[in-house]
PDB file with one MODEL, atoms N, CA, C and O in Angstrom:
MODEL        1
ATOM      1  N   MET A   1     -11.518  15.035  -1.840  1.00  0.00           N
ATOM      2  CA  MET A   1     -11.009  13.898  -1.585  1.00  0.00           C
ATOM      3  C   MET A   1     -11.010  13.169  -3.126  1.00  0.00           C
ATOM      4  O   MET A   1     -11.881  13.321  -3.983  1.00  0.00           O
ATOM      5  N   SER A   2      -9.705  12.284  -3.234  1.00  0.00           N
ATOM      6  CA  SER A   2      -9.280  12.022  -4.405  1.00  0.00           C
ATOM      7  C   SER A   2      -9.849  10.336  -4.746  1.00  0.00           C
ATOM      8  O   SER A   2     -10.022   9.446  -3.914  1.00  0.00           O
ATOM      9  N   SER A   3     -10.020  10.282  -5.953  1.00  0.00           N
ATOM     10  CA  SER A   3     -10.716   8.762  -6.469  1.00  0.00           C
ATOM     11  C   SER A   3      -9.516   8.075  -7.086  1.00  0.00           C
ATOM     12  O   SER A   3      -8.867   8.702  -7.923  1.00  0.00           O
ATOM     13  N   TYR A   4      -9.179   6.907  -6.769  1.00  0.00           N
ATOM     14  CA  TYR A   4      -7.943   6.257  -7.631  1.00  0.00           C
ATOM     15  C   TYR A   4      -8.681   5.145  -7.942  1.00  0.00           C
ATOM     16  O   TYR A   4      -9.697   4.835  -7.320  1.00  0.00           O
ATOM     17  N   SER A   5      -7.998   4.198  -9.353  1.00  0.00           N
ATOM     18  CA  SER A   5      -8.689   3.486  -9.815  1.00  0.00           C
ATOM     19  C   SER A   5      -8.175   1.955  -9.306  1.00  0.00           C
ATOM     20  O   SER A   5      -7.137   1.734  -8.682  1.00  0.00           O
ATOM     21  N   PRO A   6      -8.972   1.161  -9.652  1.00  0.00           N
ATOM     22  CA  PRO A   6      -8.626  -0.145  -8.981  1.00  0.00           C
ATOM     23  C   PRO A   6      -7.400  -0.860  -9.273  1.00  0.00           C
ATOM     24  O   PRO A   6      -6.944  -1.736  -8.538  1.00  0.00           O
ATOM     25  N   ASP A   7      -6.764  -0.393 -10.585  1.00  0.00           N
ATOM     26  CA  ASP A   7      -5.499  -0.834 -11.256  1.00  0.00           C
ATOM     27  C   ASP A   7      -4.407   0.115 -10.557  1.00  0.00           C
ATOM     28  O   ASP A   7      -3.225  -0.224 -10.612  1.00  0.00           O
ATOM     29  N   LEU A   8      -4.781   1.294  -9.903  1.00  0.00           N
ATOM     30  CA  LEU A   8      -3.815   2.116  -9.454  1.00  0.00           C
ATOM     31  C   LEU A   8      -3.561   1.248  -8.075  1.00  0.00           C
ATOM     32  O   LEU A   8      -2.448   0.867  -7.712  1.00  0.00           O
ATOM     33  N   LYS A   9      -4.432   1.075  -7.581  1.00  0.00           N
ATOM     34  CA  LYS A   9      -4.627   0.645  -6.019  1.00  0.00           C
ATOM     35  C   LYS A   9      -3.828  -0.826  -6.018  1.00  0.00           C
ATOM     36  O   LYS A   9      -3.054  -1.062  -5.091  1.00  0.00           O
ATOM     37  N   ALA A  10      -4.025  -1.761  -7.030  1.00  0.00           N
ATOM     38  CA  ALA A  10      -3.464  -2.998  -7.121  1.00  0.00           C
ATOM     39  C   ALA A  10      -1.926  -2.836  -7.328  1.00  0.00           C
ATOM     40  O   ALA A  10      -1.079  -3.462  -6.691  1.00  0.00           O
ATOM     41  N   GLN A  11      -1.686  -1.953  -8.261  1.00  0.00           N
ATOM     42  CA  GLN A  11      -0.221  -1.525  -8.244  1.00  0.00           C
ATOM     43  C   GLN A  11       0.777  -1.091  -7.264  1.00  0.00           C
ATOM     44  O   GLN A  11       1.951  -1.458  -7.207  1.00  0.00           O
ATOM     45  N   ILE A  12      -0.012  -0.024  -6.279  1.00  0.00           N
ATOM     46  CA  ILE A  12       0.446   0.297  -5.133  1.00  0.00           C
ATOM     47  C   ILE A  12       0.663  -0.758  -4.193  1.00  0.00           C
ATOM     48  O   ILE A  12       1.764  -0.925  -3.668  1.00  0.00           O
ATOM     49  N   VAL A  13      -0.447  -1.564  -3.926  1.00  0.00           N
ATOM     50  CA  VAL A  13      -0.127  -2.759  -2.887  1.00  0.00           C
ATOM     51  C   VAL A  13       0.643  -3.581  -3.375  1.00  0.00           C
ATOM     52  O   VAL A  13       1.388  -4.099  -2.543  1.00  0.00           O
ATOM     53  N   LYS A  14       0.798  -4.002  -4.674  1.00  0.00           N
ATOM     54  CA  LYS A  14       1.826  -4.999  -5.047  1.00  0.00           C
ATOM     55  C   LYS A  14       3.423  -4.507  -4.869  1.00  0.00           C
ATOM     56  O   LYS A  14       4.354  -5.312  -4.883  1.00  0.00           O
ATOM     57  N   LYS A  15       3.582  -3.161  -4.711  1.00  0.00           N
ATOM     58  CA  LYS A  15       4.884  -2.671  -4.148  1.00  0.00           C
ATOM     59  C   LYS A  15       5.318  -3.161  -2.633  1.00  0.00           C
ATOM     60  O   LYS A  15       6.470  -3.288  -2.220  1.00  0.00           O
ATOM     61  N   MET A  16       4.121  -3.395  -1.933  1.00  0.00           N
ATOM     62  CA  MET A  16       4.252  -3.919  -0.676  1.00  0.00           C
ATOM     63  C   MET A  16       4.366  -5.152  -0.275  1.00  0.00           C
ATOM     64  O   MET A  16       4.545  -5.489   0.896  1.00  0.00           O
ATOM     65  N   MET A  17       4.251  -6.027  -1.404  1.00  0.00           N
ATOM     66  CA  MET A  17       4.300  -7.386  -1.251  1.00  0.00           C
ATOM     67  C   MET A  17       5.337  -7.951  -1.794  1.00  0.00           C
ATOM     68  O   MET A  17       5.731  -7.361  -2.800  1.00  0.00           O
ATOM     69  N   PRO A  18       6.036  -9.053  -1.440  1.00  0.00           N
ATOM     70  CA  PRO A  18       7.285  -9.755  -1.752  1.00  0.00           C
ATOM     71  C   PRO A  18       7.361  -9.915  -3.465  1.00  0.00           C
ATOM     72  O   PRO A  18       6.308 -10.052  -4.087  1.00  0.00           O
ATOM     73  N   PRO A  19       8.337  -9.895  -3.992  1.00  0.00           N
ATOM     74  CA  PRO A  19       9.824  -9.439  -3.651  1.00  0.00           C
ATOM     75  C   PRO A  19      10.113  -7.907  -3.282  1.00  0.00           C
ATOM     76  O   PRO A  19      11.125  -7.472  -2.733  1.00  0.00           O
ATOM     77  N   ASN A  20       9.121  -7.272  -3.659  1.00  0.00           N
ATOM     78  CA  ASN A  20       9.372  -5.618  -3.579  1.00  0.00           C
ATOM     79  C   ASN A  20       9.649  -5.210  -2.077  1.00  0.00           C
ATOM     80  O   ASN A  20      10.642  -4.570  -1.731  1.00  0.00           O
ATOM     81  N   ASN A  21       8.564  -5.694  -1.150  1.00  0.00           N
ATOM     82  CA  ASN A  21       8.622  -4.893  -0.007  1.00  0.00           C
ATOM     83  C   ASN A  21       8.947  -3.896   0.415  1.00  0.00           C
ATOM     84  O   ASN A  21       9.583  -3.740   1.457  1.00  0.00           O
ATOM     85  N   GLN A  22       8.494  -2.892  -0.464  1.00  0.00           N
ATOM     86  CA  GLN A  22       8.503  -1.491  -0.021  1.00  0.00           C
ATOM     87  C   GLN A  22       7.890  -1.103   1.252  1.00  0.00           C
ATOM     88  O   GLN A  22       6.853  -1.735   1.453  1.00  0.00           O
ATOM     89  N   SER A  23       8.185  -0.289   2.158  1.00  0.00           N
ATOM     90  CA  SER A  23       7.541   0.500   3.108  1.00  0.00           C
ATOM     91  C   SER A  23       6.554   1.244   2.659  1.00  0.00           C
ATOM     92  O   SER A  23       6.650   1.758   1.545  1.00  0.00           O
ATOM     93  N   ILE A  24       5.416   1.434   3.463  1.00  0.00           N
ATOM     94  CA  ILE A  24       4.153   2.331   3.058  1.00  0.00           C
ATOM     95  C   ILE A  24       4.891   3.861   3.109  1.00  0.00           C
ATOM     96  O   ILE A  24       4.454   4.699   2.321  1.00  0.00           O
ATOM     97  N   ALA A  25       5.980   4.233   4.003  1.00  0.00           N
ATOM     98  CA  ALA A  25       6.235   5.297   4.262  1.00  0.00           C
ATOM     99  C   ALA A  25       7.008   5.803   2.905  1.00  0.00           C
ATOM    100  O   ALA A  25       6.955   6.963   2.497  1.00  0.00           O
ATOM    101  N   GLN A  26       7.738   4.735   2.274  1.00  0.00           N
ATOM    102  CA  GLN A  26       8.416   5.041   1.018  1.00  0.00           C
ATOM    103  C   GLN A  26       7.559   5.188  -0.257  1.00  0.00           C
ATOM    104  O   GLN A  26       7.949   5.994  -1.101  1.00  0.00           O
ATOM    105  N   ILE A  27       6.462   4.507  -0.472  1.00  0.00           N
ATOM    106  CA  ILE A  27       5.396   4.601  -1.311  1.00  0.00           C
ATOM    107  C   ILE A  27       4.567   5.906  -1.303  1.00  0.00           C
ATOM    108  O   ILE A  27       3.986   6.520  -2.199  1.00  0.00           O
ATOM    109  N   SER A  28       4.718   6.117   0.042  1.00  0.00           N
ATOM    110  CA  SER A  28       3.604   7.313   0.127  1.00  0.00           C
ATOM    111  C   SER A  28       4.641   8.695  -0.598  1.00  0.00           C
ATOM    112  O   SER A  28       4.274   9.544  -1.410  1.00  0.00           O
ATOM    113  N   ARG A  29       5.932   8.532   0.005  1.00  0.00           N
ATOM    114  CA  ARG A  29       6.785   9.574  -0.637  1.00  0.00           C
ATOM    115  C   ARG A  29       6.818   9.786  -2.318  1.00  0.00           C
ATOM    116  O   ARG A  29       6.758  10.829  -2.969  1.00  0.00           O
ATOM    117  N   GLU A  30       6.922   8.550  -2.704  1.00  0.00           N
ATOM    118  CA  GLU A  30       7.100   8.568  -3.867  1.00  0.00           C
ATOM    119  C   GLU A  30       5.693   8.908  -4.842  1.00  0.00           C
ATOM    120  O   GLU A  30       5.731   9.519  -5.910  1.00  0.00           O
ATOM    121  N   SER A  31       4.575   8.402  -4.251  1.00  0.00           N
ATOM    122  CA  SER A  31       3.238   8.408  -5.009  1.00  0.00           C
ATOM    123  C   SER A  31       2.371   9.771  -4.645  1.00  0.00           C
ATOM    124  O   SER A  31       1.461  10.180  -5.365  1.00  0.00           O
ATOM    125  N   GLY A  32       2.768  10.376  -3.483  1.00  0.00           N
ATOM    126  CA  GLY A  32       2.221  11.423  -2.987  1.00  0.00           C
ATOM    127  C   GLY A  32       0.535  10.911  -2.234  1.00  0.00           C
ATOM    128  O   GLY A  32      -0.290  11.734  -1.838  1.00  0.00           O
ATOM    129  N   ILE A  33       0.373   9.623  -2.194  1.00  0.00           N
ATOM    130  CA  ILE A  33      -0.792   9.442  -1.410  1.00  0.00           C
ATOM    131  C   ILE A  33      -0.586   9.012  -0.129  1.00  0.00           C
ATOM    132  O   ILE A  33       0.148   8.077   0.191  1.00  0.00           O
ATOM    133  N   HIS A  34      -1.223   9.683   0.590  1.00  0.00           N
ATOM    134  CA  HIS A  34      -1.115   9.570   2.315  1.00  0.00           C
ATOM    135  C   HIS A  34      -1.076   8.239   2.877  1.00  0.00           C
ATOM    136  O   HIS A  34      -1.848   7.396   2.420  1.00  0.00           O
ATOM    137  N   VAL A  35      -0.256   7.933   3.832  1.00  0.00           N
ATOM    138  CA  VAL A  35      -0.077   6.820   4.358  1.00  0.00           C
ATOM    139  C   VAL A  35      -1.317   6.201   4.908  1.00  0.00           C
ATOM    140  O   VAL A  35      -1.576   5.017   4.693  1.00  0.00           O
ATOM    141  N   ALA A  36      -2.068   6.960   5.596  1.00  0.00           N
ATOM    142  CA  ALA A  36      -3.431   6.334   6.060  1.00  0.00           C
ATOM    143  C   ALA A  36      -4.079   5.774   4.921  1.00  0.00           C
ATOM    144  O   ALA A  36      -4.374   4.600   5.146  1.00  0.00           O
ATOM    145  N   THR A  37      -4.450   6.198   3.668  1.00  0.00           N
ATOM    146  CA  THR A  37      -5.180   5.738   2.689  1.00  0.00           C
ATOM    147  C   THR A  37      -4.226   4.326   2.279  1.00  0.00           C
ATOM    148  O   THR A  37      -4.835   3.268   2.115  1.00  0.00           O
ATOM    149  N   LEU A  38      -3.033   4.351   2.156  1.00  0.00           N
ATOM    150  CA  LEU A  38      -2.329   3.099   1.661  1.00  0.00           C
ATOM    151  C   LEU A  38      -2.491   1.879   2.846  1.00  0.00           C
ATOM    152  O   LEU A  38      -2.640   0.701   2.523  1.00  0.00           O
ATOM    153  N   TYR A  39      -2.448   2.265   4.045  1.00  0.00           N
ATOM    154  CA  TYR A  39      -2.937   1.298   5.323  1.00  0.00           C
ATOM    155  C   TYR A  39      -4.260   0.838   5.004  1.00  0.00           C
ATOM    156  O   TYR A  39      -4.544  -0.348   5.172  1.00  0.00           O
ATOM    157  N   THR A  40      -5.111   1.677   4.551  1.00  0.00           N
ATOM    158  CA  THR A  40      -6.637   1.100   4.287  1.00  0.00           C
ATOM    159  C   THR A  40      -6.696   0.258   3.024  1.00  0.00           C
ATOM    160  O   THR A  40      -7.612  -0.558   2.913  1.00  0.00           O
ATOM    161  N   TRP A  41      -5.712   0.404   1.980  1.00  0.00           N
ATOM    162  CA  TRP A  41      -5.839  -0.493   0.831  1.00  0.00           C
ATOM    163  C   TRP A  41      -5.001  -1.723   1.185  1.00  0.00           C
ATOM    164  O   TRP A  41      -5.231  -2.816   0.668  1.00  0.00           O
ATOM    165  N   LYS A  42      -3.999  -1.520   2.098  1.00  0.00           N
ATOM    166  CA  LYS A  42      -3.414  -2.756   2.484  1.00  0.00           C
ATOM    167  C   LYS A  42      -4.426  -3.950   3.090  1.00  0.00           C
ATOM    168  O   LYS A  42      -4.457  -5.175   2.968  1.00  0.00           O
ATOM    169  N   LYS A  43      -5.174  -3.034   3.750  1.00  0.00           N
ATOM    170  CA  LYS A  43      -6.095  -4.232   4.946  1.00  0.00           C
ATOM    171  C   LYS A  43      -7.299  -4.283   3.924  1.00  0.00           C
ATOM    172  O   LYS A  43      -8.091  -5.076   4.435  1.00  0.00           O
ATOM    173  N   GLN A  44      -7.662  -3.970   3.104  1.00  0.00           N
ATOM    174  CA  GLN A  44      -8.535  -4.237   2.154  1.00  0.00           C
ATOM    175  C   GLN A  44      -8.210  -5.341   1.365  1.00  0.00           C
ATOM    176  O   GLN A  44      -9.072  -6.172   1.078  1.00  0.00           O
ATOM    177  N   PHE A  45      -6.613  -5.472   0.838  1.00  0.00           N
ATOM    178  CA  PHE A  45      -6.149  -6.540   0.003  1.00  0.00           C
ATOM    179  C   PHE A  45      -6.026  -7.728   0.873  1.00  0.00           C
ATOM    180  O   PHE A  45      -6.059  -8.869   0.413  1.00  0.00           O
ATOM    181  N   GLN A  46      -5.887  -7.464   2.121  1.00  0.00           N
ATOM    182  CA  GLN A  46      -5.401  -8.571   3.304  1.00  0.00           C
ATOM    183  C   GLN A  46      -6.796  -9.354   3.374  1.00  0.00           C
ATOM    184  O   GLN A  46      -6.854 -10.569   3.566  1.00  0.00           O
ATOM    185  N   ALA A  47      -8.067  -8.417   3.174  1.00  0.00           N
ATOM    186  CA  ALA A  47      -9.269  -9.113   3.838  1.00  0.00           C
ATOM    187  C   ALA A  47      -9.692  -9.998   2.368  1.00  0.00           C
ATOM    188  O   ALA A  47     -10.507 -10.918   2.436  1.00  0.00           O
ATOM    189  N   LYS A  48      -9.122  -9.655   1.216  1.00  0.00           N
ATOM    190  CA  LYS A  48      -9.413 -10.297   0.100  1.00  0.00           C
ATOM    191  C   LYS A  48      -8.690 -11.783   0.121  1.00  0.00           C
ATOM    192  O   LYS A  48      -9.044 -12.734  -0.576  1.00  0.00           O
ATOM    193  N   GLY A  49      -7.758 -11.780   0.931  1.00  0.00           N
ATOM    194  CA  GLY A  49      -6.931 -12.710   0.832  1.00  0.00           C
ATOM    195  C   GLY A  49      -5.329 -12.742   0.117  1.00  0.00           C
ATOM    196  O   GLY A  49      -4.451 -13.599   0.020  1.00  0.00           O
ATOM    197  N   PHE A  50      -5.454 -11.577  -0.236  1.00  0.00           N
ATOM    198  CA  PHE A  50      -4.030 -11.315  -0.640  1.00  0.00           C
ATOM    199  C   PHE A  50      -2.785 -11.518   0.522  1.00  0.00           C
ATOM    200  O   PHE A  50      -2.880 -11.304   1.731  1.00  0.00           O
ATOM    201  N   VAL A  51      -1.904 -11.873  -0.036  1.00  0.00           N
ATOM    202  CA  VAL A  51      -0.610 -11.995   1.046  1.00  0.00           C
ATOM    203  C   VAL A  51       0.329 -10.636   1.007  1.00  0.00           C
ATOM    204  O   VAL A  51       1.275 -10.400   0.256  1.00  0.00           O
ATOM    205  N   VAL A  52      -0.272  -9.763   2.128  1.00  0.00           N
ATOM    206  CA  VAL A  52       0.412  -8.516   2.169  1.00  0.00           C
ATOM    207  C   VAL A  52       1.083  -8.655   3.529  1.00  0.00           C
ATOM    208  O   VAL A  52       0.405  -9.098   4.456  1.00  0.00           O
ATOM    209  N   PRO A  53       2.512  -8.277   3.757  1.00  0.00           N
ATOM    210  CA  PRO A  53       3.302  -8.258   4.966  1.00  0.00           C
ATOM    211  C   PRO A  53       2.031  -7.478   6.196  1.00  0.00           C
ATOM    212  O   PRO A  53       1.190  -6.599   6.006  1.00  0.00           O
ATOM    213  N   LEU A  54       2.292  -8.060   7.108  1.00  0.00           N
ATOM    214  CA  LEU A  54       1.269  -7.626   8.142  1.00  0.00           C
ATOM    215  C   LEU A  54       1.902  -6.337   9.079  1.00  0.00           C
ATOM    216  O   LEU A  54       1.216  -5.700   9.878  1.00  0.00           O
ATOM    217  N   SER A  55       3.349  -6.087   8.815  1.00  0.00           N
ATOM    218  CA  SER A  55       3.870  -5.149   9.562  1.00  0.00           C
ATOM    219  C   SER A  55       4.702  -4.258   8.218  1.00  0.00           C
ATOM    220  O   SER A  55       5.308  -4.835   7.316  1.00  0.00           O
ATOM    221  N   SER A  56       4.578  -2.926   8.326  1.00  0.00           N
ATOM    222  CA  SER A  56       5.622  -2.491   7.663  1.00  0.00           C
ATOM    223  C   SER A  56       6.236  -1.359   8.427  1.00  0.00           C
ATOM    224  O   SER A  56       5.504  -0.454   8.828  1.00  0.00           O
ATOM    225  N   THR A  57       7.395  -1.343   8.636  1.00  0.00           N
ATOM    226  CA  THR A  57       7.884  -0.053   9.327  1.00  0.00           C
ATOM    227  C   THR A  57       7.982   1.125   8.529  1.00  0.00           C
ATOM    228  O   THR A  57       8.586   1.256   7.464  1.00  0.00           O
ATOM    229  N   VAL A  58       7.233   2.079   9.249  1.00  0.00           N
ATOM    230  CA  VAL A  58       7.004   3.577   8.954  1.00  0.00           C
ATOM    231  C   VAL A  58       8.343   4.385   9.417  1.00  0.00           C
ATOM    232  O   VAL A  58       8.667   4.530  10.596  1.00  0.00           O
ATOM    233  N   TRP A  59       8.943   4.799   8.490  1.00  0.00           N
ATOM    234  CA  TRP A  59       9.996   5.847   8.555  1.00  0.00           C
ATOM    235  C   TRP A  59       9.912   6.901   7.899  1.00  0.00           C
ATOM    236  O   TRP A  59      10.287   6.986   6.729  1.00  0.00           O
ATOM    237  N   LEU A  60       9.234   8.173   8.793  1.00  0.00           N
ATOM    238  CA  LEU A  60       8.840   9.420   7.851  1.00  0.00           C
ATOM    239  C   LEU A  60       9.965  10.247   7.838  1.00  0.00           C
ATOM    240  O   LEU A  60       9.955  11.293   7.190  1.00  0.00           O
TER     241      LEU A  60
ENDMDL
END
């Protein structure tokens, strides 16, 4: 199991947020981080009050 730094997580989640609005599938392909991991990070940031779009279309 990989361990990712909080800074990397924040950078990745920032890509999901406006104005970037990248899909989780696209970020997964670019970063090599599994889609499920990215969804978990997204939920964690939403729980902290960050505005991350609720839905991201996954096109694999």
